[in-house]
C-alpha positions as CSV (number, residue, x, y, z in Angstrom):
1,M,-10.7,28.0,-22.7
2,V,-11.8,24.7,-24.2
3,T,-15.3,26.1,-24.8
4,L,-14.5,29.8,-25.7
5,A,-11.6,29.3,-28.2
6,P,-13.5,27.0,-30.6
7,L,-16.6,29.3,-30.4
8,G,-14.4,32.3,-31.2
9,I,-12.7,30.6,-34.1
10,S,-16.0,29.4,-35.5
11,I,-17.2,33.0,-35.6
12,V,-14.0,34.8,-36.6
13,Y,-12.8,32.5,-39.4
14,P,-15.8,32.5,-41.7
15,S,-16.2,36.3,-41.3
16,L,-12.5,36.7,-42.3
17,V,-13.0,34.5,-45.3
18,L,-16.1,36.4,-46.3
19,G,-14.3,39.7,-45.7
20,V,-11.5,38.7,-48.1
21,K,-14.0,37.5,-50.6
22,K,-16.2,40.6,-50.5
23,L,-13.6,43.3,-50.0
24,T,-11.2,42.4,-52.7
25,K,-11.5,42.9,-56.5
26,E,-11.9,39.9,-58.7
27,D,-8.3,40.0,-60.1
28,A,-6.7,40.4,-56.6
29,R,-8.7,37.7,-54.8
30,P,-6.1,34.9,-55.3
31,Q,-3.3,37.0,-53.8
32,A,-5.6,38.1,-50.9
33,F,-6.4,34.5,-50.0
34,S,-2.7,33.6,-50.3
35,I,-1.8,36.3,-47.8
36,F,-4.7,35.3,-45.6
37,Y,-3.7,31.6,-45.4
38,G,0.0,32.5,-45.2
39,A,-0.7,34.7,-42.1
40,M,-2.7,31.8,-40.6
41,I,0.1,29.3,-41.1
42,L,2.7,31.8,-39.8
43,G,0.6,32.4,-36.7
44,A,0.3,28.7,-36.1
45,V,4.0,28.2,-36.5
46,I,4.9,31.1,-34.2
47,G,2.0,30.7,-31.8
48,G,2.8,27.1,-30.7
49,P,6.3,27.7,-29.4
50,C,5.2,31.0,-27.8
51,V,2.5,29.2,-25.8
52,D,5.0,26.5,-24.8
53,L,7.5,29.1,-23.7
54,I,4.9,30.9,-21.6
55,R,3.5,27.6,-20.1
56,L,6.8,25.8,-19.4
57,K,9.1,28.7,-18.4
58,K,6.4,30.2,-16.1
59,Y,6.6,33.7,-17.5
60,N,3.0,34.2,-16.7
61,T,3.4,34.6,-12.9
62,F,2.8,37.9,-11.2
63,N,2.9,39.1,-7.6
64,Y,-0.3,40.2,-6.1
65,S,-0.3,42.1,-2.8
66,H,-3.3,43.5,-1.1
67,K,-3.5,45.5,2.1
68,N,-6.8,45.9,3.8
69,E,-7.1,49.4,5.1
70,E,-9.4,48.4,8.0
71,T,-7.5,45.4,9.5
72,G,-4.0,46.3,8.4
């Protein structure tokens, strides 16, 4: 997680900025960047408490059962 998350962000973030820059018209570019950065801030504000909720309340547990057909 410590290695993969920064690697993913370093690939995804520049491509999103380039996508906003190349795929919007000149007059709509400021609004597109505003929506892009607003979505990033909203994701950071909502994502932090969600991660804390999952980590602290232990909602990430699951029951695993396995039955070996040969040995019972």
